[in-house]
VOGU-3710 file (C-alpha; in Angstrom, 3 decimals, decimal comma):
1> mprflrrrgg> -108,446/-3,506/40,718  -108,644/0,059/39,302  -111,986/0,822/37,718  -110,566/1,455/34,236  -109,048/-2,047/34,192  -112,530/-3,515/34,606  -113,452/-2,116/31,192  -112,221/-3,807/28,030  -110,875/-0,558/26,599  -108,846/0,104/29,735
11> qtlaafvayv> -107,500/-3,448/29,707  -106,467/-3,107/26,067  -104,692/0,208/26,637  -102,885/-1,061/29,734  -101,798/-4,228/27,924  -100,462/-2,265/24,968  -98,500/0,136/27,173  -97,010/-2,834/29,021  -96,056/-4,555/25,756  -94,355/-1,355/24,536
21> altiamtwpi> -92,356/-1,065/27,777  -91,378/-4,737/27,664  -90,410/-4,436/23,986  -87,994/-1,632/24,823  -86,520/-3,654/27,686  -86,301/-6,977/25,833  -84,659/-5,425/22,727  -82,322/-2,995/24,504  -80,260/-1,044/23,399  -82,138/-0,589/20,117
31> argitrdvpa> -84,388/2,095/21,628  -81,359/4,010/22,927  -79,930/4,340/19,405  -83,255/4,410/17,630  -82,226/7,251/15,282  -78,930/5,708/14,161  -78,452/2,022/15,044  -79,568/-0,878/12,852  -80,811/-3,997/14,688  -78,538/-7,008/14,233
41> dlgdallnmw> -76,467/-6,478/11,105  -75,991/-4,078/8,215  -77,321/-6,662/5,799  -80,905/-7,379/4,808  -82,086/-4,534/7,051  -80,460/-2,038/4,657  -82,353/-3,556/1,727  -85,574/-3,280/3,708  -84,817/0,361/4,544  -84,341/1,081/0,834
51> imawdsealv> -87,693/-0,571/0,137  -89,444/1,501/2,814  -87,811/4,714/1,585  -88,687/3,928/-2,037  -92,271/3,098/-1,054  -92,585/6,320/0,944  -91,339/8,508/-1,889  -93,546/6,640/-4,369  -96,632/7,043/-2,174  -96,084/10,796/-2,051
61> amasgttsfa> -95,508/10,876/-5,807  -98,650/8,836/-6,504  -100,659/11,096/-4,217  -99,452/14,132/-6,200  -100,075/12,416/-9,540  -96,446/12,514/-10,682  -96,047/8,739/-10,867  -98,278/5,724/-11,382  -98,868/2,453/-9,591  -97,128/0,659/-12,475
71> dfwngnifhp> -94,003/2,806/-12,051  -94,042/2,082/-8,323  -92,603/-1,372/-9,050  -89,650/-0,034/-11,043  -87,254/0,620/-8,198  -84,051/2,554/-8,792  -81,648/-0,377/-8,280  -80,492/-3,007/-10,791  -80,714/-0,557/-13,702  -81,796/-1,180/-16,440
81> splsltfseh> -83,980/-4,055/-15,186  -87,666/-3,201/-14,752  -89,809/-4,343/-11,822  -86,827/-4,386/-9,465  -89,091/-3,919/-6,444  -90,559/-7,354/-7,151  -87,166/-8,981/-6,593  -88,002/-8,900/-2,859  -90,939/-7,996/-0,593  -92,595/-4,649/-1,320
91> llpqavqglp> -93,189/-3,906/2,415  -95,940/-1,394/1,672  -97,716/-1,782/5,058  -94,426/-1,217/6,883  -93,755/1,863/4,762  -97,208/3,264/5,538  -96,580/2,752/9,253  -93,286/4,619/9,108  -94,362/7,237/6,548  -95,243/10,095/8,947
101> vylatgnivl> -91,930/9,782/10,775  -89,929/9,511/7,551  -91,603/12,563/5,989  -91,126/14,594/9,182  -87,489/13,676/9,809  -86,018/12,245/6,592  -84,533/9,535/8,835  -85,362/6,121/7,413  -83,404/4,425/10,226  -85,736/5,998/12,787
111> aynlvflatf> -88,831/5,063/10,791  -87,555/1,510/10,319  -86,714/1,058/13,997  -90,118/2,279/15,135  -91,815/-0,210/12,808  -89,365/-2,894/13,976  -90,227/-2,338/17,646  -93,931/-2,098/16,844  -93,901/-5,657/15,483  -93,268/-6,921/19,027
121> alsglgmflf> -95,783/-4,719/20,828  -98,533/-5,222/18,235  -97,954/-8,986/18,159  -98,513/-9,035/21,907  -101,605/-6,859/21,612  -103,141/-8,947/18,826  -102,665/-12,172/20,774  -104,018/-10,478/23,918  -107,221/-9,560/22,088  -107,624/-13,025/20,589
131> vreltgqasv> -107,095/-14,958/23,812  -109,353/-12,578/25,732  -112,070/-13,422/23,191  -111,478/-17,119/23,838  -111,194/-17,105/27,631  -112,762/-13,831/28,775  -109,749/-13,321/31,063  -107,461/-10,336/30,485  -104,718/-11,618/32,794  -104,435/-14,930/30,954
141> afvaglffaf> -104,589/-13,106/27,617  -101,724/-10,828/28,651  -99,443/-13,790/29,364  -100,411/-15,362/26,028  -99,417/-12,086/24,372  -95,988/-12,421/25,952  -95,645/-15,925/24,512  -96,169/-14,624/20,983  -94,505/-11,205/21,195  -91,239/-12,497/22,636
151> vpyrlgqfph> -91,046/-16,042/21,307  -87,299/-16,836/21,065  -87,647/-17,670/17,372  -87,868/-13,923/16,696  -84,258/-13,375/17,729  -82,946/-15,115/14,640  -85,154/-12,943/12,418  -83,971/-9,499/13,515  -82,632/-8,564/10,036  -85,965/-9,617/8,444
161> iqtlssqwmp> -88,621/-7,102/9,355  -91,026/-8,897/7,026  -90,761/-12,089/9,099  -91,118/-10,146/12,348  -94,244/-8,440/10,986  -96,487/-11,277/12,135  -98,764/-9,125/14,265  -101,703/-9,130/11,893  -102,320/-12,905/12,129  -103,884/-12,782/15,620
171> falvglrryf> -105,881/-9,691/14,600  -107,332/-11,691/11,696  -108,284/-14,469/14,132  -109,916/-11,895/16,426  -112,103/-10,620/13,601  -113,297/-14,090/12,627  -113,933/-15,103/16,234  -116,023/-12,005/16,891  -117,985/-12,602/13,711  -118,863/-16,158/14,707
181> dtgrltalag> -119,725/-15,031/18,252  -121,820/-11,995/17,305  -122,643/-12,314/13,622  -121,392/-8,758/13,012  -120,145/-8,265/9,473  -117,932/-5,392/10,621  -115,938/-7,860/12,707  -115,537/-10,144/9,686  -114,454/-7,187/7,548  -111,863/-6,293/10,178
191> gvaafvvqgl> -110,514/-9,837/10,167  -110,274/-9,847/6,365  -108,518/-6,466/6,413  -106,003/-7,785/8,946  -105,358/-10,837/6,763  -104,813/-8,658/3,685  -102,407/-6,370/5,547  -100,585/-9,445/6,836  -100,277/-10,823/3,318  -99,004/-7,495/2,013
201> stgyylfyfa> -96,472/-7,295/4,851  -94,809/-10,472/3,604  -95,701/-12,948/0,908  -94,611/-15,773/3,194  -97,519/-15,296/5,562  -99,946/-14,643/2,709  -99,346/-18,215/1,574  -98,444/-19,819/4,892  -101,232/-18,389/7,036  -104,042/-18,617/4,477
211> pvlagyalwe> -104,694/-22,393/4,862  -104,667/-22,059/8,664  -107,137/-19,167/8,642  -109,374/-21,011/6,181  -109,210/-24,103/8,386  -110,185/-22,039/11,410  -113,225/-20,605/9,600  -114,305/-24,098/8,530  -113,846/-25,375/12,095  -116,153/-22,667/13,457
221> ivvrrrlrhg> -118,751/-23,427/10,802  -118,727/-27,126/11,665  -118,733/-26,935/15,473  -121,427/-24,225/15,458  -123,521/-26,378/13,088  -123,683/-23,786/10,314  -122,881/-26,080/7,419  -126,363/-25,424/5,992  -126,583/-21,797/7,081  -126,745/-19,770/3,859
231> ptwiamtaaa> -125,865/-16,314/5,285  -122,652/-17,708/6,791  -121,500/-19,129/3,476  -122,413/-15,915/1,676  -120,352/-13,933/4,189  -117,417/-16,356/3,906  -117,519/-16,229/0,109  -117,613/-12,438/0,146  -114,700/-12,405/2,589  -112,627/-14,690/0,377
241> vgavgaslpf> -113,417/-12,695/-2,754  -112,601/-9,450/-0,956  -109,262/-10,779/0,303  -108,260/-12,027/-3,144  -109,428/-8,818/-4,808  -107,473/-6,622/-2,406  -104,311/-8,739/-2,714  -104,349/-9,372/-6,454  -103,033/-5,945/-7,619  -99,935/-6,575/-5,499
251> llpyleardm> -99,493/-10,132/-6,779  -99,760/-9,448/-10,514  -96,428/-7,556/-10,751  -94,708/-10,555/-9,152  -96,326/-12,858/-11,704  -95,174/-10,520/-14,466  -91,630/-10,542/-13,097  -91,654/-14,331/-12,870  -92,735/-14,611/-16,505  -90,207/-11,969/-17,589
261> fgftrpfgei> -87,179/-13,250/-15,672  -88,139/-16,881/-15,023  -87,874/-16,411/-11,263  -88,342/-19,601/-9,266  -86,448/-20,912/-6,266  -83,998/-23,749/-6,938  -85,169/-26,903/-5,220  -81,820/-27,307/-3,488  -82,097/-23,815/-2,014  -85,523/-24,637/-0,596
271> lglsadlyay> -84,184/-27,857/0,915  -81,345/-25,958/2,559  -83,742/-23,494/4,174  -86,260/-26,081/5,361  -86,337/-26,819/9,068  -84,943/-29,992/10,529  -87,363/-31,293/13,161  -84,599/-30,918/15,737  -84,456/-27,195/14,934  -87,355/-26,840/17,374
281> lnappqlyfw> -84,872/-27,841/20,064  -82,255/-25,368/18,824  -82,287/-22,015/20,617  -80,907/-18,725/19,279  -77,362/-18,360/20,636  -78,182/-14,922/22,109  -80,408/-16,437/24,805  -78,692/-16,256/28,180  -80,099/-19,495/29,564  -80,983/-21,702/26,602
291> gprlnghpqp> -78,411/-20,419/24,105  -75,436/-22,359/25,538  -77,576/-25,417/26,301  -79,704/-25,936/23,186  -77,324/-25,360/20,305  -76,625/-28,872/19,058  -78,427/-28,605/15,721  -77,480/-25,300/14,049  -78,654/-24,640/10,505  -79,656/-21,591/8,408
301> egdlffgavp> -83,026/-20,243/9,599  -82,982/-23,086/12,124  -83,245/-21,528/15,609  -86,908/-22,426/16,039  -87,087/-22,933/19,800  -90,375/-21,566/21,218  -89,467/-21,624/24,905  -89,992/-24,362/27,477  -92,801/-22,566/29,320  -95,359/-22,276/26,474
311> valalaavgl> -94,565/-25,754/25,163  -95,094/-27,324/28,611  -98,324/-25,379/29,026  -99,540/-26,472/25,593  -99,048/-30,117/26,557  -100,912/-29,437/29,804  -103,730/-27,823/27,829  -104,146/-30,945/25,716  -104,312/-33,069/28,870  -106,805/-30,656/30,456
321> wswqawragr> -109,037/-30,714/27,386  -108,961/-34,522/27,267  -109,881/-34,780/30,949  -112,725/-32,253/30,635  -114,029/-33,909/27,496  -114,005/-37,352/29,122  -115,851/-36,034/32,171  -118,499/-34,479/29,914  -119,367/-37,904/28,517  -119,573/-39,777/31,813
331> gqalavgttd> -123,335/-39,843/31,788  -123,471/-42,226/28,843  -122,425/-45,799/28,339  -118,972/-46,201/26,887  -120,179/-48,262/23,930  -123,356/-49,224/22,119  -123,702/-52,459/20,193  -120,290/-53,694/21,274  -118,251/-54,168/24,401  -116,592/-51,478/26,476
341> rrvrlllalt> -113,433/-53,559/26,290  -113,254/-53,121/22,510  -113,569/-49,320/22,768  -110,852/-49,189/25,415  -108,652/-51,372/23,223  -109,195/-49,066/20,236  -108,374/-46,023/22,371  -105,217/-47,698/23,609  -104,190/-48,601/20,061  -104,882/-45,041/18,913
351> aatlvaalvl> -102,678/-43,644/21,669  -99,944/-46,195/20,942  -100,019/-45,371/17,230  -99,722/-41,640/17,932  -96,759/-42,304/20,208  -95,227/-44,468/17,483  -95,695/-41,651/14,945  -93,948/-39,236/17,301  -91,082/-41,680/17,840  -90,726/-42,182/14,080
361> avtggymgev> -90,657/-38,414/13,553  -88,002/-37,841/16,208  -85,752/-40,795/15,438  -86,279/-41,251/11,717  -87,645/-44,745/12,263  -86,033/-48,166/12,151  -84,644/-50,250/9,309  -83,032/-53,623/9,860  -83,427/-57,378/9,838  -85,162/-59,496/12,444
371> agmtirltnv> -85,041/-63,279/12,103  -83,964/-62,903/8,490  -86,828/-60,557/7,616  -86,285/-56,918/6,606  -88,154/-54,573/8,937  -88,814/-51,009/7,795  -90,654/-48,652/10,162  -90,096/-45,138/8,859  -93,366/-43,797/7,464  -94,856/-41,233/9,847
381> rramylaavl> -97,805/-40,494/7,588  -98,982/-44,109/7,632  -98,836/-44,111/11,407  -100,933/-40,931/11,495  -103,425/-42,417/9,021  -103,716/-45,567/11,140  -104,309/-43,478/14,274  -107,048/-41,529/12,453  -108,751/-44,733/11,326  -108,611/-46,218/14,819
391> falvlwyspr> -110,064/-43,083/16,383  -112,807/-42,971/13,730  -113,785/-46,484/14,808  -113,894/-45,274/18,403  -116,256/-42,457/17,410  -118,395/-44,906/15,445  -118,743/-47,351/18,326  -118,967/-44,995/21,292  -121,617/-42,295/21,877  -119,791/-41,414/25,079
401> vrtavlahpg> -116,629/-40,542/23,171  -118,655/-38,603/20,598  -120,226/-36,579/23,392  -116,839/-36,036/24,994  -115,303/-34,699/21,794  -118,210/-32,352/21,050  -118,800/-31,264/24,643  -117,085/-27,880/24,336  -117,380/-26,667/20,732  -116,180/-23,199/21,744
411> dltplfviaf> -112,896/-24,627/22,995  -110,398/-24,493/20,136  -107,827/-26,846/21,665  -108,194/-29,558/18,977  -107,974/-26,941/16,222  -104,844/-25,374/17,681  -103,205/-28,791/17,971  -104,036/-29,680/14,369  -102,920/-26,272/13,053  -99,720/-26,380/15,116
421> vfavvmslgp> -98,813/-29,833/13,790  -99,656/-28,717/10,251  -97,376/-25,672/10,528  -94,520/-27,695/12,010  -94,777/-30,359/9,299  -94,896/-27,684/6,586  -91,827/-25,977/8,051  -89,870/-29,171/7,377  -90,130/-28,456/3,662  -90,493/-30,874/0,756
431> vpradgvrls> -88,028/-33,446/2,171  -88,586/-33,561/5,959  -85,654/-34,530/8,181  -85,015/-35,212/11,854  -81,374/-34,792/12,860  -80,493/-35,164/9,200  -82,421/-38,428/8,766  -85,154/-38,286/6,154  -88,705/-38,757/7,423  -90,938/-40,771/5,126
441> glglyaaffe> -94,529/-39,785/4,581  -94,418/-36,182/5,801  -93,732/-34,434/2,492  -96,855/-32,278/2,718  -94,941/-29,176/1,648  -93,952/-30,921/-1,580  -97,638/-31,176/-2,558  -98,146/-27,450/-1,945  -94,951/-26,681/-3,859  -96,215/-28,714/-6,795
451> wvpgydglrv> -99,852/-27,663/-6,899  -100,334/-24,296/-5,173  -99,224/-21,289/-7,258  -96,727/-19,087/-5,430  -95,096/-21,719/-3,247  -92,360/-22,262/-5,830  -91,270/-18,651/-5,256  -90,816/-19,019/-1,479  -87,428/-20,265/-0,414  -87,710/-20,568/3,415
461> parfamvaav> -90,257/-23,187/4,541  -88,773/-22,833/8,048  -90,712/-19,559/8,408  -93,842/-21,644/8,900  -92,535/-21,685/12,481  -94,100/-18,266/13,079  -97,505/-19,671/12,103  -96,888/-22,485/14,586  -96,114/-19,848/17,241  -99,476/-18,181/16,538
471> mlaplaayal> -101,175/-21,472/17,364  -98,988/-22,300/20,354  -99,690/-19,131/22,367  -103,501/-19,534/22,681  -103,120/-23,270/23,204  -100,816/-22,597/26,156  -103,282/-20,000/27,423  -105,983/-22,665/27,826  -103,805/-24,322/30,462  -103,593/-20,988/32,311
481> aplgrrglvg> -107,323/-20,278/32,162  -108,127/-22,033/35,482  -105,533/-19,834/37,207  -107,331/-16,723/36,038  -110,283/-17,700/38,216  -108,262/-18,262/41,391  -108,029/-14,676/42,671  -104,758/-13,546/44,221  -103,165/-17,004/44,080  -103,965/-17,271/40,383
491> alaltltgtl> -102,659/-13,756/39,717  -99,367/-14,597/41,414  -99,102/-17,839/39,440  -99,722/-15,997/36,164  -97,137/-13,368/37,091  -94,610/-16,086/37,832  -95,385/-17,823/34,538  -94,912/-14,649/32,527  -91,714/-13,811/34,386  -90,247/-17,272/33,791
501> flaesyavpm> -90,981/-17,017/30,095  -89,405/-13,560/29,806  -86,383/-14,872/31,687  -85,896/-17,753/29,260  -86,351/-15,345/26,312  -83,917/-12,757/27,681  -81,009/-11,884/25,389  -80,098/-8,274/26,224  -78,016/-6,484/25,002  -79,081/-7,019/21,421
511> pvnlnwdtgp> -76,403/-6,670/18,725  -76,534/-3,640/16,417  -74,612/-2,461/13,342  -72,787/-5,735/12,728  -70,830/-5,681/9,473  -70,946/-8,364/6,828  -67,588/-9,820/5,853  -66,220/-8,563/2,522  -63,544/-11,174/1,967  -59,855/-10,593/1,229
521> ryampwgavh> -60,162/-8,214/-1,724  -62,221/-5,351/-0,322  -61,968/-3,221/2,796  -64,859/-3,190/5,242  -67,529/-0,646/4,249  -68,713/2,115/6,542  -69,697/0,858/9,984  -72,963/2,810/10,091  -75,527/4,431/7,821  -76,955/7,919/8,151
531> rlndgplayr> -79,516/10,348/6,894  -78,558/11,832/3,553  -77,451/15,147/5,073  -75,089/13,272/7,406  -73,971/10,583/4,948  -71,075/10,454/2,478  -70,650/13,665/0,463  -70,839/11,754/-2,806  -74,491/10,876/-2,234  -75,402/14,433/-1,362
541> hllampedtv> -73,781/15,423/-4,642  -75,851/12,817/-6,524  -79,035/14,320/-5,105  -78,428/17,517/-7,099  -77,555/15,794/-10,374  -79,981/15,478/-13,338  -82,783/12,957/-13,114  -81,431/10,889/-16,001  -78,197/10,164/-14,117  -77,402/6,455/-13,814
551> vmelpfgdsa> -74,566/5,450/-11,502  -72,443/2,335/-11,230  -70,485/2,072/-7,971  -67,187/0,272/-7,500  -66,480/-2,119/-5,773  -69,224/-3,934/-7,674  -70,889/-7,223/-6,771  -69,781/-7,452/-3,127  -72,908/-7,832/-0,985  -71,658/-5,714/1,931
561> wdlryvyyag> -70,803/-2,780/-0,341  -73,824/-3,198/-2,615  -76,126/-3,036/0,395  -74,668/0,377/1,323  -75,265/1,600/-2,216  -78,839/0,304/-2,165  -79,546/2,027/1,159  -78,343/5,414/-0,065  -80,119/4,978/-3,413  -83,341/5,129/-1,429
571> lhgkrivngy> -82,318/8,586/-0,223  -80,641/10,271/-3,220  -83,163/8,782/-5,679  -80,868/8,293/-8,686  -80,835/5,014/-10,559  -77,927/2,688/-9,855  -76,666/-0,384/-11,699  -75,749/-2,070/-8,422  -78,277/-3,890/-6,311  -79,020/-6,540/-3,742
581> sgyfpdgyra> -82,272/-8,430/-3,248  -83,921/-11,803/-2,967  -83,494/-12,284/-6,728  -80,893/-10,913/-9,131  -81,760/-9,943/-12,714  -80,284/-11,530/-15,815  -76,724/-10,513/-16,447  -76,038/-9,022/-13,031  -73,829/-11,829/-11,770  -72,030/-12,009/-15,123
591> raarlaaiws> -71,302/-8,271/-14,930  -70,031/-8,716/-11,369  -67,780/-11,589/-12,467  -66,267/-9,513/-15,296  -65,571/-6,590/-12,989  -64,099/-8,933/-10,380  -61,680/-10,246/-13,049  -60,825/-6,800/-14,347  -57,058/-7,343/-14,529  -57,322/-10,600/-16,452
601> drdaawtait> -59,692/-9,236/-19,131  -59,881/-5,463/-19,126  -61,877/-5,239/-22,351  -64,636/-7,446/-20,911  -64,658/-5,367/-17,724  -64,975/-2,125/-19,683  -67,789/-3,619/-21,756  -69,531/-4,602/-18,502  -69,501/-0,925/-17,535  -70,450/0,648/-20,869
611> ssgathvlvh> -73,228/-1,862/-21,595  -74,922/-1,225/-18,240  -76,513/2,065/-19,217  -74,528/3,957/-16,580  -73,716/7,608/-17,204  -71,328/7,850/-14,249  -69,097/5,615/-12,169  -68,625/6,339/-8,465  -65,369/4,764/-7,265  -64,859/4,192/-3,548
621> adgfreqegp> -61,102/3,914/-3,889  -60,622/3,211/-0,183  -62,944/0,240/-0,529  -60,200/-1,718/-2,271  -57,347/-3,273/-0,320  -53,714/-2,477/-1,020  -53,208/-0,364/-4,172  -56,090/-1,585/-6,293  -58,163/1,566/-5,738  -55,647/3,930/-7,430
631> aivswlqsqg> -55,163/1,339/-10,176  -58,900/1,312/-10,876  -58,878/5,102/-11,082  -55,991/5,091/-13,570  -57,644/2,410/-15,678  -60,929/4,346/-15,923  -59,055/7,449/-16,994  -57,196/5,472/-19,648  -60,585/4,408/-21,056  -61,707/8,023/-21,420
641> aritagfdgg> -63,727/8,361/-18,192  -63,456/11,877/-16,754  -63,319/12,819/-13,058  -66,084/15,325/-12,335  -65,953/15,445/-8,529  -63,839/14,193/-5,655  -64,941/13,687/-2,062  -63,594/12,844/1,356  -62,818/9,179/1,941  -61,293/8,645/-1,479
651> dllfalph> -64,586/8,742/-3,410  -64,306/9,881/-7,055  -67,160/10,465/-9,504  -66,414/9,750/-13,169  -68,459/10,754/-16,192  -68,380/8,030/-18,816  -67,667/8,890/-22,456  -70,730/8,818/-24,699
//
């Protein structure tokens, strides 16, 4: 082994370089077109590019004192609605990452793609650092990093850079682990900082990862017997206060927007974007091997397959932990004050009840009549409660079992199992289902939705799957730990394991620049987006217009076209009436409906334009099918709108009458 790989710094650098190289290979050809191509489709990615461009310009303006933090939230889409940045994620950490490149090149596509690719490499690095802390083995940690960086679930999230930005979760775990191992407050501060950055990267993980991280901290306190250790609780309290204090300024504008606009997610929308339990057996269709084989349960946000290799290893890790724990307690009698037979019976009943709970979860349970009696076996939660009670009795009766369970307090296998199950159950949403059949007793998400502020604003419980992936990777690594101590044979086995996982996660070439369908009325919008100097002439013209210019663009209300307008609004900087985001302000859909029905009620359509606050209308005449574009132009002129500029591609800029 080279000398530099014997040092932790050398191992970290080598791992990161390898993750970068593998990211380029596993996401090809995104790196080849990094300055121009958009991963996956020209949909949500364009909104996220607008957000990053707006953030970047606002950061420069705030640094120069020409704008304020309050104005930062008033994005230049959805005019005249305030707080338009709060209609989606603010993506400030992603913007900071891409800021140097954006300022140097003016190319938001390049900045976005670099941040996009970094989510893979940094996710691998963060998991590498965490598992190396747990096992002390860099080779095992590197394979665990592969499990998290290239988990197949990511493929379905390519348009959502906020969901892909999961890299800070393992860094937060690293900080807490080092604090509990060394007592260094700097490590704890680093973990808190990573958690805050993760929460600012996406509100989903702020709310979804917080209970898992808190549970991990409590686990460490308990197993290290620090429940009565004052300095630990002081440090934990300070960490919690610091995390809330750092996050709160970015949460208050969202609370203000919710009070102003009444933003909450419809319950039906949340149900539709909750995972079915069988979604964990549904692979993204891009996968070469699993895609054609595991596609029997498609649903929105429902390709949650983690890969066969890490799941099999996680099961092996649970078996390994159980065997090691049982061996650790061999020196003691099985039971005290009762018979060994009773303890074995309780253990058997516990195992049988857990199996029954799993069967109920997978099948939805059983309802029917036996000998004239109605039998109903559907409640998974009751089965889990019964298993917990039975195992508590085992712990009460048996010092040997108590010793076995507490034999390796530094081994986090039980915690990872509990956290993984928690995340999976939460991903099922408020009404859990398995193959469409409702599961009774697992509505844990419903309690959070009802009682925890913020959960009613999150519409995709299925994204808890990424939190489950954070728990799965180190759990699988525990099964690989013995191989790390086997010299050349172990190294070959680890190499084979990593290669098999990459093979089952392989989906190259990745799609780029896919267009959203516009329907029968409108033509397809431009098949690519560009820097402002290379984009449509109309937007370069807008850049030179007065600051109080407000533009409405036609076609209006079509998502594919509106997303193009939003993207370029981030570059020319003028306010636009159009918009696209996670929420839509009051009146926007009504305005879109009136403009869509322009020929049936022209007065209402004209009022929709004049009441918007727009000073100009930019008509993309070629965006309409057949002869509607010229008809729109004639109608605007008949209403007194005046053509001020014409551009290639049929674009016309109208000044509206005062």
